[in-house]
C-alpha positions as a printed NumPy array, in Angstrom:
array([[-24.828, -17.776,   0.262],
       [-21.698, -18.228,  -2.289],
       [-20.593, -15.082,  -3.943],
       [-17.844, -14.013,  -6.29 ],
       [-16.318, -11.044,  -6.446],
       [-14.359, -10.417,  -9.569],
       [-16.095,  -7.494, -11.512],
       [-15.231,  -4.924,  -8.503],
       [-11.17 ,  -4.895,  -9.677],
       [-11.403,  -1.231,  -9.283],
       [-11.591,  -2.037,  -5.181],
       [ -9.371,  -2.845,  -2.555],
       [-11.514,  -4.396,  -0.335],
       [-11.548,  -4.911,   3.761],
       [-13.387,  -7.538,   5.057],
       [-14.439,  -8.731,   8.833],
       [-16.036, -11.931,   8.413],
       [-17.537, -12.175,  12.514],
       [-19.943, -15.207,  12.065],
       [-20.176, -18.265,  10.311],
       [-17.746, -20.542,   8.326],
       [-16.688, -21.429,   4.737],
       [-13.969, -22.291,   2.138],
       [-12.702, -18.173,   0.965],
       [-10.584, -18.267,  -2.132],
       [ -8.649, -15.038,  -2.794],
       [ -5.95 , -14.776,  -5.919],
       [ -5.226, -18.386,  -6.212],
       [ -5.111, -19.653,  -2.518],
       [ -7.898, -21.547,  -0.574],
       [ -8.575, -21.124,   3.178],
       [-10.814, -23.133,   5.078],
       [-12.242, -20.698,   7.5  ],
       [-13.84 , -21.64 ,  10.966],
       [-13.24 , -18.719,  13.073],
       [-13.471, -14.59 ,  12.615],
       [-11.503, -13.374,  10.107],
       [ -9.713, -10.206,   8.353],
       [ -9.079,  -9.998,   4.742],
       [ -7.23 ,  -7.706,   2.695],
       [ -8.113,  -8.265,  -1.125],
       [ -6.119,  -6.113,  -3.952],
       [ -7.998,  -4.86 ,  -7.085],
       [ -6.684,  -7.264,  -8.979],
       [ -7.502, -10.403,  -7.034],
       [-10.538, -12.63 ,  -7.536],
       [-12.453, -13.723,  -3.96 ],
       [-14.855, -16.242,  -3.658],
       [-16.768, -17.612,  -0.641],
       [-18.737, -20.736,  -0.041],
       [-20.29 , -21.373,   2.491],
       [-20.357, -24.453,   4.989],
       [-22.287, -23.124,   7.673],
       [-25.834, -21.467,   7.795],
       [-25.333, -17.67 ,   8.582],
       [-22.536, -15.94 ,   7.464],
       [-22.204, -11.913,   9.324],
       [-19.553,  -9.656,   7.623],
       [-18.351,  -6.212,   7.212],
       [-17.   ,  -4.549,   3.971],
       [-14.959,  -1.346,   3.714],
       [-13.933,  -0.242,  -0.378],
       [-11.94 ,   1.948,  -1.886],
       [-10.862,   3.154,  -5.495],
       [ -7.226,   3.441,  -5.858],
       [ -7.371,   7.54 ,  -6.529],
       [ -8.029,   7.479,  -3.056],
       [ -4.676,   6.568,  -2.124],
       [ -3.194,   9.289,  -4.423],
       [ -5.388,  11.4  ,  -2.022],
       [ -4.344,  10.131,   1.168],
       [ -0.838,   9.598,   1.229],
       [ -0.318,   8.973,   4.331],
       [ -2.88 ,   5.676,   4.678],
       [ -0.871,   4.737,   1.572],
       [  2.903,   5.293,   2.969],
       [  1.485,   3.324,   5.905],
       [  0.068,   0.095,   3.291],
       [  2.975,   0.61 ,   1.127],
       [  4.828,  -0.094,   4.778],
       [  2.992,  -3.331,   5.893],
       [  1.84 ,  -5.116,   2.517],
       [ -1.46 ,  -6.318,   3.605],
       [ -2.65 ,  -5.825,   0.35 ],
       [  0.415,  -6.608,  -1.69 ],
       [  2.072,  -9.442,   0.566],
       [  0.108, -12.412,  -0.549],
       [  0.895, -13.954,   2.874],
       [ -0.339, -11.179,   4.901],
       [ -3.538, -10.312,   3.395],
       [ -5.739, -13.108,   5.385],
       [ -5.74 , -13.073,   9.255],
       [ -7.385, -15.028,  11.423],
       [ -8.742, -13.309,  14.456],
       [-10.052, -14.277,  18.338],
       [-13.422, -13.166,  19.801],
       [-11.953, -10.74 ,  21.86 ],
       [ -9.994,  -8.788,  18.74 ],
       [-13.636,  -8.754,  17.615],
       [-14.859,  -5.312,  19.513],
       [-12.146,  -3.11 ,  18.488],
       [-12.007,  -4.101,  15.118],
       [-16.213,  -3.819,  14.728],
       [-15.765,  -0.666,  16.182],
       [-13.473,   0.856,  13.387],
       [-15.614,  -0.388,  10.7  ],
       [-18.907,   0.959,  12.148],
       [-16.943,   3.745,  12.612],
       [-15.877,   4.3  ,   9.407],
       [-19.047,   3.332,   7.521],
       [-20.846,   6.169,  10.293],
       [-18.162,   8.97 ,   8.881],
       [-18.666,   7.781,   5.152],
       [-23.006,   8.904,   5.188],
       [-21.962,  11.828,   7.722],
       [-21.645,  15.7  ,   6.42 ],
       [-18.202,  17.242,   7.623],
       [-15.39 ,  19.065,   6.059],
       [-13.207,  17.129,   8.066],
       [-15.023,  13.506,   6.565],
       [-11.716,  12.595,   4.451],
       [ -9.244,  12.88 ,   7.115],
       [-11.276,  11.56 ,   9.509],
       [-11.377,   8.17 ,   7.7  ],
       [ -8.24 ,   8.525,   6.779],
       [ -6.816,   8.481,  10.302],
       [ -9.692,   5.663,  11.022],
       [ -8.485,   3.597,   8.026],
       [ -4.621,   3.943,   9.457],
       [ -5.716,   2.594,  12.918],
       [ -7.333,  -0.055,  11.566],
       [ -4.306,  -1.257,   9.397],
       [ -1.952,  -0.814,  12.633],
       [ -4.553,  -2.797,  14.836],
       [ -4.387,  -6.036,  12.508],
       [ -0.851,  -5.685,  12.081],
       [ -0.94 ,  -6.031,  16.129],
       [ -3.205,  -9.001,  15.797],
       [ -1.353, -10.585,  12.917],
       [ -2.072, -14.399,  13.304],
       [ -1.226, -15.397,   9.074],
       [ -2.94 , -19.271,   8.464],
       [ -1.71 , -21.479,   6.04 ],
       [ -3.326, -21.6  ,   2.31 ],
       [ -4.967, -25.157,   2.39 ],
       [ -4.847, -25.648,  -1.97 ],
       [ -4.541, -24.09 ,  -5.114],
       [ -7.064, -24.629,  -7.797],
       [ -5.639, -24.402, -11.29 ],
       [ -8.484, -22.028, -12.575],
       [ -7.737, -19.819,  -9.851],
       [ -3.941, -20.305, -10.811],
       [ -4.884, -18.961, -14.468],
       [ -6.971, -16.284, -13.493],
       [ -4.417, -15.033, -10.86 ],
       [ -1.425, -15.102, -13.66 ],
       [ -3.804, -13.26 , -16.148],
       [ -4.379, -10.087, -13.63 ],
       [ -0.839, -10.179, -12.293],
       [  0.06 ,  -9.749, -16.339],
       [ -2.809,  -7.04 , -16.904],
       [ -1.836,  -5.22 , -13.965],
       [  2.161,  -5.489, -14.673],
       [  1.083,  -4.302, -18.696],
       [ -0.85 ,  -1.602, -17.216],
       [  0.654,  -0.297, -14.171],
       [  3.558,   2.665, -14.554],
       [  3.285,   3.113, -17.727],
       [  4.619,   6.291, -19.495],
       [  5.261,   7.621, -22.684],
       [  8.459,   5.659, -23.242],
       [  7.023,   2.468, -22.009],
       [  3.59 ,   2.598, -23.458],
       [  0.945,  -0.877, -23.219],
       [  2.682,  -3.491, -25.226],
       [  0.164,  -6.244, -25.495],
       [ -3.53 ,  -5.38 , -25.642],
       [ -5.831,  -7.888, -26.843],
       [ -6.991, -11.323, -25.834],
       [ -5.217, -13.041, -27.923],
       [ -1.771, -11.609, -27.162],
       [ -2.754, -11.739, -23.415],
       [ -3.279, -16.009, -24.073],
       [  0.178, -15.942, -26.295],
       [  2.249, -14.332, -23.287],
       [  0.558, -17.143, -20.369],
       [  0.974, -19.676, -23.167],
       [ -2.65 , -20.766, -22.859],
       [ -5.006, -20.964, -25.795],
       [ -7.019, -18.194, -25.915],
       [-10.603, -19.825, -26.324],
       [ -9.434, -21.661, -22.956],
       [ -8.665, -18.329, -21.129],
       [-11.692, -16.81 , -22.181],
       [-13.589, -19.8  , -21.416],
       [-11.735, -19.764, -17.901],
       [-12.392, -16.322, -17.047],
       [-16.148, -16.508, -18.07 ],
       [-17.081, -18.917, -15.836],
       [-15.078, -17.712, -12.727],
       [-15.989, -13.681, -12.892],
       [-18.763, -13.326, -15.913],
       [-16.402, -11.409, -17.97 ],
       [-14.1  , -12.475, -21.28 ],
       [-10.464, -11.542, -21.915],
       [-11.445,  -8.697, -23.986],
       [-13.679,  -7.102, -20.82 ],
       [-11.309,  -6.76 , -18.404],
       [ -8.345,  -5.204, -20.771],
       [-11.538,  -2.894, -21.802],
       [-12.337,  -2.189, -17.986],
       [ -8.391,  -2.189, -16.782],
       [ -7.376,   0.031, -19.645],
       [-10.78 ,   2.37 , -19.097],
       [ -9.774,   2.964, -15.098],
       [ -6.322,   3.287, -16.403],
       [ -7.042,   6.272, -18.471],
       [ -9.426,   8.125, -15.944],
       [ -6.251,   7.872, -13.668],
       [ -3.866,   9.635, -15.917],
       [ -6.512,  12.267, -17.156],
       [ -7.699,  13.161, -13.45 ],
       [ -3.938,  12.663, -11.88 ],
       [ -1.409,  13.68 , -14.793],
       [ -1.289,  16.641, -16.943],
       [ -0.345,  14.508, -19.896],
       [ -1.604,  15.859, -22.858],
       [ -4.108,  13.837, -24.975],
       [ -2.014,  12.416, -27.396],
       [  0.432,  11.298, -24.724],
       [ -2.102,   9.511, -23.007],
       [ -3.577,   7.707, -26.094],
       [  0.144,   7.065, -26.71 ],
       [  0.631,   5.234, -23.555],
       [ -2.532,   3.687, -23.472],
       [ -1.415,   1.826, -27.04 ],
       [ -3.633,   3.599, -29.152],
       [ -2.386,   4.631, -32.787],
       [ -3.932,   7.435, -33.015],
       [ -5.841,   9.859, -30.456],
       [ -8.828,  10.031, -32.067],
       [ -9.397,   6.223, -31.619],
       [ -9.015,   6.601, -27.975],
       [-11.304,   9.626, -27.69 ],
       [-13.933,   6.855, -29.162],
       [-12.933,   4.41 , -27.38 ],
       [-13.298,   6.374, -24.099],
       [-16.512,   8.208, -25.126],
       [-18.372,   4.91 , -25.966],
       [-17.784,   3.581, -22.454],
       [-18.334,   6.541, -20.711],
       [-20.215,   8.815, -22.651],
       [-18.045,  11.476, -22.683],
       [-15.198,  12.537, -24.356],
       [-11.719,  12.399, -22.299],
       [-11.527,  15.946, -22.218],
       [-14.932,  17.155, -20.881],
       [-14.37 ,  13.962, -18.446],
       [-10.944,  16.419, -17.12 ],
       [-12.392,  19.328, -17.346],
       [-16.058,  18.713, -15.146],
       [-14.734,  15.319, -12.69 ],
       [-13.101,  15.584,  -9.741],
       [-10.498,  13.596,  -8.259]])
C-alpha cells in the first residue's frame, strides 16, 4: 500500500526495499524505484511511498538520536560518510547480488535486538557499522525525478525547526517557538503552512514544534548536567515553572523525576 512516515521524527531510519516498485519521496526529492533500494532517512525527513506494483517487501532499522550518543564509533562513521546528512547519498540503488549480504545484516541486527546478552549494544553497533561500510562500497546513487511544492515547504519547515532547536545553549536559546513565527520566517501564511503540514504529516505546526522541544528537553535532561532553570531558558520558556508544566502535561512526570528515573 501507500504510506507516509512523518510522525516518527525522533527516529533515524534505514530501509531495505527488496521487492516491488513505487514512487518514494524523501524530504522534497522524489524517486521512481523499480529495483532493490537502500534508503537512509534523517529524523527530519518526511517519507512517503506510493505503490506501483502488487507486492512490496521491505525491512527496517530504526534508532533514536541518543543511540548515537551512546555509540560514538557508529556516530563517527555516520559523520564521516554522511549517508543521513548528505541528500545525494541517502538513496542507494542495489543489484540483486547486493541483497544477500544486506539482508543478512538486517536480520542479524533484528535478531540481536531481541537477544539477552550483556554484549547486545556493542554487537548491534558493530553490525550497523558494517552495514554502513557495505552501503558505501555499493554506492550507486540515483538522481531525483522531480520536486513537489508541498514537499519543498515541508522540507524547509523541518530544516528551520532543526536549525532552531539543535546546538542550543544558554547563550543561544531557541529564538522562534510559535507557528506564526515559523510561518513568518518561511514567508508563508500560517494557515497555509498548517494546511500543508496537516495534509502530509497529520499534525499541525504547533504539534511538530511541541514534539521537537519535548524531544530536545529529554535529551538535555539525560545527557547534560544543566540545571532545570538553564534548560528551561534554553528551550525558550520565560520561567522554569512554565517548562515543568509543559513537560508534565506531555509526559505525565516532572523534568526532575524524568532525570532521576529514566536511563539514557
